[in-house]
C-alpha positions in Angstrom: 105.5 133.3 74.5 101.9 133.7 74.2 99.4 131.2 75.6 98.4 130.3 72.1 101.9 129.4 71.1 102.3 127.2 74.2 99.0 125.5 73.4 100.2 124.9 69.8 103.5 123.4 71.0 101.6 121.1 73.5 99.0 120.2 70.8 101.8 119.1 68.4 103.5 117.1 71.2 100.4 115.3 72.2 99.5 114.6 68.6 103.0 113.1 68.0 102.8 111.0 71.1 99.4 109.6 70.1 100.6 108.8 66.6 103.7 107.0 67.9 101.8 105.1 70.5 99.2 103.9 68.0 102.0 102.5 65.8 102.9 100.2 68.7 99.4 99.6 70.2 97.3 98.7 67.2 99.4 95.6 66.2 99.4 94.4 69.8 95.7 94.8 70.0 95.1 92.9 66.8 97.3 90.0 67.9 95.5 90.0 71.3 92.2 89.8 69.5 93.3 87.0 67.3 94.7 85.0 70.2 91.5 85.6 72.2 89.5 84.3 69.2 91.7 81.3 69.0 91.3 80.7 72.8 87.5 81.0 72.4 87.4 78.5 69.5 89.5 75.9 71.3 88.2 76.6 74.9 91.7 77.2 76.2 91.5 79.5 79.1 95.2 80.3 79.7 95.7 83.9 80.6 99.5 83.9 79.8 99.0 82.6 76.3 98.5 86.2 74.9 101.6 87.6 76.5 104.3 86.1 74.3 102.7 86.8 70.9 102.0 90.4 72.0 105.5 90.9 73.2 107.0 89.5 70.0 104.7 91.6 67.8 105.5 94.8 69.9 109.2 94.1 69.7 108.9 93.4 65.9 107.0 96.7 65.4 109.6 98.6 67.4 112.4 97.1 65.3 110.6 97.8 62.0 109.0 101.2 62.8 111.7 102.4 65.2 113.7 104.4 62.6 110.5 106.1 61.4 109.4 106.9 65.0 112.9 108.2 65.9 112.8 110.3 62.7 109.5 111.9 63.6 110.8 112.7 67.1 113.9 114.2 65.8 112.0 116.2 63.2 109.7 117.6 66.0 112.7 118.5 68.2 114.5 120.1 65.3 111.5 122.3 64.6 111.3 123.2 68.3 115.0 124.3 68.4 114.7 126.2 65.1 111.7 128.1 66.3 113.1 129.1 69.7 113.8 132.7 68.5 110.2 132.9 67.2 108.8 131.6 70.4 110.9 134.0 72.5 109.9 137.0 70.4 106.2 136.3 71.0 105.3 135.4 67.5 
């Protein structure tokens, strides 16, 4: 394996991790922002109020997008296994 091929593999893995994390984090951040705006409008200063909506949204996103995320991971791993001879030959 050349250093370039190792870097390509790591770049693909990091990109996939970032995409999969953003699928989960962006809805949680939006819900947190909406709850914070609601708290600011109503002057409620309860710190635990944002926890349950974020948890429910995160769980919902995992249920809805879980098959897609698992498919992307399986696709990446299949490509890794298929390309093992190519990586070992130095190509």
